[in-house]
N, C-alpha and C positions, 0 to 999 in steps of 0.2 A: 642685105637681109641678116647677115650673121650679128650685126649690131643690135637690130631689133629684137632677135631671138635672144641675144645676151641680156638686153634690158628687160625684157620680158621675164626671163629665168631669175633676173634680180627682183623685179616687182613681185613674182609669184613666191618667192622667198620671203619677202617683206609682208606680204599677204598672209602667209602662215604664222610669221612672227607676231604681226598684228592680232590674230586670233589667239595666239598664247597670252598675248599681253592683255587681251579683253579679260581672259581668265584671270590672270593676275590682279587686274583692276578689281573684278568682282571680289576676289579674296581680300584684297586691301581694304574694300568698303566693309567687308565684315569683320575684318582685323580693327578697322577704325572705331566701328560700334563697340567693340570691346574695350578699346583702349579708352574711349570717352566714359563708358561706365566705371571703369575701374578708377579713373580720374575723379569722377563725381563722387563716387563713394568715399575715396580718400578726403577729398575736399570737405566734404560732409562732416567726416570724423575731425578734421582740423578745425572746423568751426564749431563743433559742437562739443565734442568730447576730449580733445586733445589737452586742454589745459588742465583739467581734472587728473588725467593721467600722469601729465607732467610733474603736477605738484605732489603726486603720490609714487613718483618713480623710485624711491628708495624702498618701498614695500614690496616690490617685484622681484621675482628670483632672477630674472633674465635682465640684461642691459639692452634695451631694445632700440634700435636705430630710428625708429619711428619717433621716438621721444627725443631724438636729437633737435635742438630748436630749428635747424634750418633743413633738414632733409626732406619733409614734406613740402615746405614751401619751395625748395630748390627744384624738386622733380616736377612739381605743377608747373613752375615758371618756365622751366625748360621744355615742357610738353607743349606750353602756350605759343612759345617761339617757334618750335617746330612745325606746329599747326599752321600758323600763320606763313612760314616758308612753304608749305606745302600747298595752303590755299594760293598764294602767289602763282606758283608754277601752274597749277590746274588752271587758274584764271588766264593766265598768258597762253597756255595751249589751247584754250577755247577761243581766245580773240585772234589767234593768228590763222 
């Protein structure tokens, strides 16, 4: 009987942890929406306005990292890679 009770205590703890994890997943979903919105806005700037700003960089008072030739491309590419990794983990967790 002791082993069963120990197992149930362990499972009870897992249940509570999964309830907390659910809240974290819900927050991650909200965070992901913000991440996607930010990336879309940056991508839109890169596609439409970046080149004009880049060509006029010497006219700005500040030296903007966003005008570095690779900074926007690198962060958007790295985000894409991370999203693919996340998707693979999620798919694997659903299929198992």
